[in-house]
CHARMM-style PDB file with segment names, atoms N, HN, CA, C and O in Angstrom:
ATOM      1  N   MET     1      10.046   4.392   4.943  1.00  0.00      PROA
ATOM      2  CA  MET     1       9.438   3.243   4.756  1.00  0.00      PROA
ATOM      3  C   MET     1      10.306   2.039   5.241  1.00  0.00      PROA
ATOM      4  O   MET     1      11.500   2.086   4.946  1.00  0.00      PROA
ATOM      5  N   CYS     2       9.909   1.107   5.857  1.00  0.00      PROA
ATOM      6  HN  CYS     2       8.939   1.069   6.096  1.00  0.00      PROA
ATOM      7  CA  CYS     2      10.570  -0.135   6.267  1.00  0.00      PROA
ATOM      8  C   CYS     2      10.420  -1.288   5.160  1.00  0.00      PROA
ATOM      9  O   CYS     2       9.312  -1.634   4.750  1.00  0.00      PROA
ATOM     10  N   GLN     3      11.530  -1.813   4.744  1.00  0.00      PROA
ATOM     11  HN  GLN     3      12.430  -1.532   5.077  1.00  0.00      PROA
ATOM     12  CA  GLN     3      11.372  -2.839   3.839  1.00  0.00      PROA
ATOM     13  C   GLN     3      11.372  -4.247   4.316  1.00  0.00      PROA
ATOM     14  O   GLN     3      12.255  -4.563   5.113  1.00  0.00      PROA
ATOM     15  N   LEU     4      10.530  -5.106   3.950  1.00  0.00      PROA
ATOM     16  HN  LEU     4       9.812  -4.849   3.302  1.00  0.00      PROA
ATOM     17  CA  LEU     4      10.391  -6.447   4.578  1.00  0.00      PROA
ATOM     18  C   LEU     4      11.470  -7.281   3.941  1.00  0.00      PROA
ATOM     19  O   LEU     4      11.646  -7.167   2.727  1.00  0.00      PROA
ATOM     20  N   PRO     5      12.269  -8.176   4.705  1.00  0.00      PROA
ATOM     21  CA  PRO     5      13.122  -9.066   4.036  1.00  0.00      PROA
ATOM     22  C   PRO     5      12.387 -10.049   3.145  1.00  0.00      PROA
ATOM     23  O   PRO     5      11.212 -10.325   3.390  1.00  0.00      PROA
ATOM     24  N   PHE     6      13.085 -10.630   2.039  1.00  0.00      PROA
ATOM     25  HN  PHE     6      14.039 -10.406   1.840  1.00  0.00      PROA
ATOM     26  CA  PHE     6      12.367 -11.413   1.210  1.00  0.00      PROA
ATOM     27  C   PHE     6      11.930 -12.685   1.763  1.00  0.00      PROA
ATOM     28  O   PHE     6      12.777 -13.376   2.328  1.00  0.00      PROA
ATOM     29  N   GLN     7      10.695 -13.107   1.678  1.00  0.00      PROA
ATOM     30  HN  GLN     7      10.006 -12.547   1.219  1.00  0.00      PROA
ATOM     31  CA  GLN     7      10.162 -14.221   2.327  1.00  0.00      PROA
ATOM     32  C   GLN     7      10.017 -15.294   1.313  1.00  0.00      PROA
ATOM     33  O   GLN     7       9.671 -15.024   0.163  1.00  0.00      PROA
ATOM     34  N   PRO     8      10.311 -16.692   1.767  1.00  0.00      PROA
ATOM     35  CA  PRO     8       9.894 -17.720   0.986  1.00  0.00      PROA
ATOM     36  C   PRO     8       8.411 -17.851   0.820  1.00  0.00      PROA
ATOM     37  O   PRO     8       7.675 -17.379   1.687  1.00  0.00      PROA
ATOM     38  N   LEU     9       7.890 -18.494  -0.295  1.00  0.00      PROA
ATOM     39  HN  LEU     9       8.488 -18.877  -0.999  1.00  0.00      PROA
ATOM     40  CA  LEU     9       6.551 -18.423  -0.545  1.00  0.00      PROA
ATOM     41  C   LEU     9       5.621 -19.121   0.601  1.00  0.00      PROA
ATOM     42  O   LEU     9       4.491 -18.711   0.865  1.00  0.00      PROA
ATOM     43  N   GLU    10       6.205 -20.160   1.206  1.00  0.00      PROA
ATOM     44  HN  GLU    10       7.123 -20.493   0.992  1.00  0.00      PROA
ATOM     45  CA  GLU    10       5.531 -20.808   2.267  1.00  0.00      PROA
ATOM     46  C   GLU    10       5.059 -19.915   3.236  1.00  0.00      PROA
ATOM     47  O   GLU    10       3.859 -19.850   3.504  1.00  0.00      PROA
ATOM     48  N   SER    11       6.038 -19.112   3.870  1.00  0.00      PROA
ATOM     49  HN  SER    11       7.013 -19.164   3.653  1.00  0.00      PROA
ATOM     50  CA  SER    11       5.766 -18.251   4.982  1.00  0.00      PROA
ATOM     51  C   SER    11       4.866 -17.117   4.362  1.00  0.00      PROA
ATOM     52  O   SER    11       3.898 -16.707   5.002  1.00  0.00      PROA
ATOM     53  N   LEU    12       5.162 -16.628   3.175  1.00  0.00      PROA
ATOM     54  HN  LEU    12       5.949 -16.961   2.655  1.00  0.00      PROA
ATOM     55  CA  LEU    12       4.440 -15.549   2.617  1.00  0.00      PROA
ATOM     56  C   LEU    12       2.964 -15.855   2.574  1.00  0.00      PROA
ATOM     57  O   LEU    12       2.149 -15.000   2.918  1.00  0.00      PROA
ATOM     58  N   ALA    13       2.572 -17.135   2.132  1.00  0.00      PROA
ATOM     59  HN  ALA    13       3.235 -17.830   1.853  1.00  0.00      PROA
ATOM     60  CA  ALA    13       1.239 -17.523   1.990  1.00  0.00      PROA
ATOM     61  C   ALA    13       0.499 -17.289   3.316  1.00  0.00      PROA
ATOM     62  O   ALA    13      -0.698 -17.008   3.263  1.00  0.00      PROA
ATOM     63  N   THR    14       1.129 -17.383   4.512  1.00  0.00      PROA
ATOM     64  HN  THR    14       2.101 -17.611   4.555  1.00  0.00      PROA
ATOM     65  CA  THR    14       0.347 -17.301   5.735  1.00  0.00      PROA
ATOM     66  C   THR    14       0.132 -15.834   5.953  1.00  0.00      PROA
ATOM     67  O   THR    14      -0.734 -15.452   6.740  1.00  0.00      PROA
ATOM     68  N   ARG    15       0.863 -15.027   5.307  1.00  0.00      PROA
ATOM     69  HN  ARG    15       1.567 -15.338   4.668  1.00  0.00      PROA
ATOM     70  CA  ARG    15       0.777 -13.533   5.567  1.00  0.00      PROA
ATOM     71  C   ARG    15      -0.199 -12.843   4.549  1.00  0.00      PROA
ATOM     72  O   ARG    15      -0.566 -11.675   4.672  1.00  0.00      PROA
ATOM     73  N   ILE    16      -0.567 -13.646   3.574  1.00  0.00      PROA
ATOM     74  HN  ILE    16      -0.269 -14.595   3.475  1.00  0.00      PROA
ATOM     75  CA  ILE    16      -1.438 -13.010   2.424  1.00  0.00      PROA
ATOM     76  C   ILE    16      -2.581 -12.154   2.782  1.00  0.00      PROA
ATOM     77  O   ILE    16      -2.805 -11.094   2.198  1.00  0.00      PROA
ATOM     78  N   PRO    17      -3.391 -12.670   3.860  1.00  0.00      PROA
ATOM     79  CA  PRO    17      -4.539 -11.805   4.331  1.00  0.00      PROA
ATOM     80  C   PRO    17      -4.127 -10.383   4.926  1.00  0.00      PROA
ATOM     81  O   PRO    17      -4.839  -9.386   4.816  1.00  0.00      PROA
ATOM     82  N   THR    18      -3.002 -10.409   5.512  1.00  0.00      PROA
ATOM     83  HN  THR    18      -2.423 -11.219   5.601  1.00  0.00      PROA
ATOM     84  CA  THR    18      -2.420  -9.142   6.173  1.00  0.00      PROA
ATOM     85  C   THR    18      -2.012  -8.311   5.057  1.00  0.00      PROA
ATOM     86  O   THR    18      -2.432  -7.159   4.938  1.00  0.00      PROA
ATOM     87  N   LEU    19      -1.157  -8.882   4.179  1.00  0.00      PROA
ATOM     88  HN  LEU    19      -0.816  -9.817   4.275  1.00  0.00      PROA
ATOM     89  CA  LEU    19      -0.479  -8.137   3.134  1.00  0.00      PROA
ATOM     90  C   LEU    19      -1.724  -7.628   2.182  1.00  0.00      PROA
ATOM     91  O   LEU    19      -1.611  -6.484   1.742  1.00  0.00      PROA
ATOM     92  N   GLN    20      -2.738  -8.273   1.875  1.00  0.00      PROA
ATOM     93  HN  GLN    20      -2.830  -9.203   2.233  1.00  0.00      PROA
ATOM     94  CA  GLN    20      -3.920  -7.726   1.122  1.00  0.00      PROA
ATOM     95  C   GLN    20      -4.320  -6.542   1.711  1.00  0.00      PROA
ATOM     96  O   GLN    20      -4.273  -5.511   1.039  1.00  0.00      PROA
ATOM     97  N   LYS    21      -4.734  -6.517   2.940  1.00  0.00      PROA
ATOM     98  HN  LYS    21      -4.772  -7.354   3.486  1.00  0.00      PROA
ATOM     99  CA  LYS    21      -5.229  -5.355   3.650  1.00  0.00      PROA
ATOM    100  C   LYS    21      -4.327  -4.229   3.595  1.00  0.00      PROA
ATOM    101  O   LYS    21      -4.770  -3.085   3.488  1.00  0.00      PROA
ATOM    102  N   ARG    22      -2.909  -4.511   3.670  1.00  0.00      PROA
ATOM    103  HN  ARG    22      -2.549  -5.440   3.757  1.00  0.00      PROA
ATOM    104  CA  ARG    22      -1.915  -3.544   3.697  1.00  0.00      PROA
ATOM    105  C   ARG    22      -1.931  -2.862   2.222  1.00  0.00      PROA
ATOM    106  O   ARG    22      -1.925  -1.642   2.055  1.00  0.00      PROA
ATOM    107  N   ILE    23      -1.949  -3.763   1.241  1.00  0.00      PROA
ATOM    108  HN  ILE    23      -1.954  -4.754   1.377  1.00  0.00      PROA
ATOM    109  CA  ILE    23      -1.853  -3.314  -0.153  1.00  0.00      PROA
ATOM    110  C   ILE    23      -3.032  -2.486  -0.422  1.00  0.00      PROA
ATOM    111  O   ILE    23      -2.899  -1.407  -0.999  1.00  0.00      PROA
ATOM    112  N   VAL    24      -4.346  -2.981   0.013  1.00  0.00      PROA
ATOM    113  HN  VAL    24      -4.454  -3.858   0.482  1.00  0.00      PROA
ATOM    114  CA  VAL    24      -5.542  -2.056  -0.413  1.00  0.00      PROA
ATOM    115  C   VAL    24      -5.444  -0.700   0.229  1.00  0.00      PROA
ATOM    116  O   VAL    24      -5.793   0.310  -0.383  1.00  0.00      PROA
ATOM    117  N   ARG    25      -4.898  -0.661   1.654  1.00  0.00      PROA
ATOM    118  HN  ARG    25      -4.615  -1.481   2.151  1.00  0.00      PROA
ATOM    119  CA  ARG    25      -4.767   0.484   2.168  1.00  0.00      PROA
ATOM    120  C   ARG    25      -3.846   1.584   1.447  1.00  0.00      PROA
ATOM    121  O   ARG    25      -4.111   2.755   1.176  1.00  0.00      PROA
ATOM    122  N   ILE    26      -2.798   0.913   1.245  1.00  0.00      PROA
ATOM    123  HN  ILE    26      -2.583  -0.039   1.465  1.00  0.00      PROA
ATOM    124  CA  ILE    26      -1.619   1.845   0.384  1.00  0.00      PROA
ATOM    125  C   ILE    26      -2.195   2.226  -1.019  1.00  0.00      PROA
ATOM    126  O   ILE    26      -2.022   3.352  -1.485  1.00  0.00      PROA
ATOM    127  N   ILE    27      -2.871   1.265  -1.661  1.00  0.00      PROA
ATOM    128  HN  ILE    27      -3.011   0.350  -1.283  1.00  0.00      PROA
ATOM    129  CA  ILE    27      -3.281   1.700  -2.919  1.00  0.00      PROA
ATOM    130  C   ILE    27      -4.443   2.810  -2.905  1.00  0.00      PROA
ATOM    131  O   ILE    27      -4.415   3.778  -3.664  1.00  0.00      PROA
ATOM    132  N   SER    28      -5.419   2.591  -2.016  1.00  0.00      PROA
ATOM    133  HN  SER    28      -5.442   1.804  -1.399  1.00  0.00      PROA
ATOM    134  CA  SER    28      -6.355   3.647  -1.845  1.00  0.00      PROA
ATOM    135  C   SER    28      -5.909   4.996  -1.385  1.00  0.00      PROA
ATOM    136  O   SER    28      -6.443   6.048  -1.735  1.00  0.00      PROA
ATOM    137  N   GLN    29      -4.806   4.880  -0.508  1.00  0.00      PROA
ATOM    138  HN  GLN    29      -4.372   4.025  -0.224  1.00  0.00      PROA
ATOM    139  CA  GLN    29      -3.986   6.132  -0.237  1.00  0.00      PROA
ATOM    140  C   GLN    29      -3.435   6.945  -1.313  1.00  0.00      PROA
ATOM    141  O   GLN    29      -3.500   8.168  -1.440  1.00  0.00      PROA
ATOM    142  N   GLU    30      -2.775   5.915  -2.216  1.00  0.00      PROA
ATOM    143  HN  GLU    30      -2.722   4.922  -2.113  1.00  0.00      PROA
ATOM    144  CA  GLU    30      -2.073   6.696  -3.478  1.00  0.00      PROA
ATOM    145  C   GLU    30      -3.218   7.114  -4.313  1.00  0.00      PROA
ATOM    146  O   GLU    30      -3.046   8.211  -4.847  1.00  0.00      PROA
ATOM    147  N   LEU    31      -4.352   6.524  -4.570  1.00  0.00      PROA
ATOM    148  HN  LEU    31      -4.492   5.634  -4.136  1.00  0.00      PROA
ATOM    149  CA  LEU    31      -5.435   6.955  -5.371  1.00  0.00      PROA
ATOM    150  C   LEU    31      -5.901   8.319  -4.841  1.00  0.00      PROA
ATOM    151  O   LEU    31      -6.109   9.234  -5.638  1.00  0.00      PROA
ATOM    152  N   ARG    32      -6.067   8.482  -3.542  1.00  0.00      PROA
ATOM    153  HN  ARG    32      -5.897   7.739  -2.894  1.00  0.00      PROA
ATOM    154  CA  ARG    32      -6.610   9.698  -2.977  1.00  0.00      PROA
ATOM    155  C   ARG    32      -5.450  10.825  -3.241  1.00  0.00      PROA
ATOM    156  O   ARG    32      -5.767  11.949  -3.627  1.00  0.00      PROA
ATOM    157  N   ASN    33      -4.290  10.509  -3.042  1.00  0.00      PROA
ATOM    158  HN  ASN    33      -4.032   9.596  -2.728  1.00  0.00      PROA
ATOM    159  CA  ASN    33      -3.173  11.481  -3.342  1.00  0.00      PROA
ATOM    160  C   ASN    33      -3.217  11.958  -4.868  1.00  0.00      PROA
ATOM    161  O   ASN    33      -3.094  13.134  -5.212  1.00  0.00      PROA
ATOM    162  N   GLU    34      -3.392  10.973  -5.654  1.00  0.00      PROA
ATOM    163  HN  GLU    34      -3.491  10.018  -5.375  1.00  0.00      PROA
ATOM    164  CA  GLU    34      -3.480  11.281  -7.200  1.00  0.00      PROA
ATOM    165  C   GLU    34      -4.703  12.076  -7.380  1.00  0.00      PROA
ATOM    166  O   GLU    34      -4.521  13.158  -7.938  1.00  0.00      PROA
ATOM    167  N   GLN    35      -5.918  11.787  -7.031  1.00  0.00      PROA
ATOM    168  HN  GLN    35      -6.065  10.908  -6.577  1.00  0.00      PROA
ATOM    169  CA  GLN    35      -7.107  12.581  -7.185  1.00  0.00      PROA
ATOM    170  C   GLN    35      -6.850  14.070  -6.637  1.00  0.00      PROA
ATOM    171  O   GLN    35      -7.117  15.044  -7.342  1.00  0.00      PROA
ATOM    172  N   SER    36      -6.371  14.183  -5.472  1.00  0.00      PROA
ATOM    173  HN  SER    36      -6.154  13.392  -4.900  1.00  0.00      PROA
ATOM    174  CA  SER    36      -6.194  15.482  -4.881  1.00  0.00      PROA
ATOM    175  C   SER    36      -5.171  16.300  -5.773  1.00  0.00      PROA
ATOM    176  O   SER    36      -5.222  17.510  -5.995  1.00  0.00      PROA
ATOM    177  N   GLY    37      -4.189  15.355  -6.262  1.00  0.00      PROA
ATOM    178  HN  GLY    37      -4.148  14.372  -6.082  1.00  0.00      PROA
ATOM    179  CA  GLY    37      -3.215  16.275  -7.018  1.00  0.00      PROA
ATOM    180  C   GLY    37      -3.842  16.543  -8.485  1.00  0.00      PROA
ATOM    181  O   GLY    37      -3.429  17.512  -9.122  1.00  0.00      PROA
ATOM    182  N   LEU    38      -4.679  15.828  -8.941  1.00  0.00      PROA
ATOM    183  HN  LEU    38      -5.015  15.041  -8.423  1.00  0.00      PROA
ATOM    184  CA  LEU    38      -5.380  16.168 -10.347  1.00  0.00      PROA
ATOM    185  C   LEU    38      -6.171  17.381  -9.999  1.00  0.00      PROA
ATOM    186  O   LEU    38      -6.042  18.364 -10.728  1.00  0.00      PROA
ATOM    187  N   MET    39      -6.900  17.430  -9.068  1.00  0.00      PROA
ATOM    188  HN  MET    39      -7.004  16.631  -8.476  1.00  0.00      PROA
ATOM    189  CA  MET    39      -7.746  18.441  -8.644  1.00  0.00      PROA
ATOM    190  C   MET    39      -7.131  19.871  -8.551  1.00  0.00      PROA
ATOM    191  O   MET    39      -7.789  20.909  -8.617  1.00  0.00      PROA
ATOM    192  N   GLY    40      -5.686  19.778  -8.376  1.00  0.00      PROA
ATOM    193  HN  GLY    40      -5.152  18.934  -8.322  1.00  0.00      PROA
ATOM    194  CA  GLY    40      -4.914  20.969  -8.238  1.00  0.00      PROA
ATOM    195  C   GLY    40      -5.139  21.548  -6.990  1.00  0.00      PROA
ATOM    196  O   GLY    40      -5.205  22.775  -6.918  1.00  0.00      PROA
ATOM    197  N   ALA    41      -5.281  20.780  -5.884  1.00  0.00      PROA
ATOM    198  HN  ALA    41      -5.228  19.783  -5.942  1.00  0.00      PROA
ATOM    199  CA  ALA    41      -5.488  21.251  -4.550  1.00  0.00      PROA
ATOM    200  C   ALA    41      -4.302  20.865  -3.783  1.00  0.00      PROA
ATOM    201  O   ALA    41      -4.360  19.817  -3.141  1.00  0.00      PROA
ATOM    202  N   PRO    42      -3.158  21.620  -3.762  1.00  0.00      PROA
ATOM    203  CA  PRO    42      -2.034  21.372  -2.992  1.00  0.00      PROA
ATOM    204  C   PRO    42      -2.245  21.596  -1.399  1.00  0.00      PROA
ATOM    205  O   PRO    42      -2.552  22.717  -0.992  1.00  0.00      PROA
ATOM    206  N   HSD    43      -2.090  20.601  -0.581  1.00  0.00      PROA
ATOM    207  HN  HSD    43      -1.842  19.690  -0.911  1.00  0.00      PROA
ATOM    208  CA  HSD    43      -2.420  20.826   0.880  1.00  0.00      PROA
ATOM    209  C   HSD    43      -1.037  20.385   1.499  1.00  0.00      PROA
ATOM    210  O   HSD    43      -0.463  19.384   1.069  1.00  0.00      PROA
ATOM    211  N   GLY    44      -0.554  21.096   2.441  1.00  0.00      PROA
ATOM    212  HN  GLY    44      -1.020  21.909   2.790  1.00  0.00      PROA
ATOM    213  CA  GLY    44       0.645  20.790   3.219  1.00  0.00      PROA
ATOM    214  C   GLY    44       1.634  21.725   2.952  1.00  0.00      PROA
ATOM    215  OT1 GLY    44       2.728  21.643   3.511  1.00  0.00      PROA
TER     216      GLY     44
END
């Protein structure tokens, strides 16, 4: 995972739409991983 350098709020505000899409994608991916883990179906 690549870590972003800490951004001041002004520049962060311009990135919020992109960050939101990223966060939603990451969260949904984590939820899918949790669900498949809870179902006890190890794949990989």
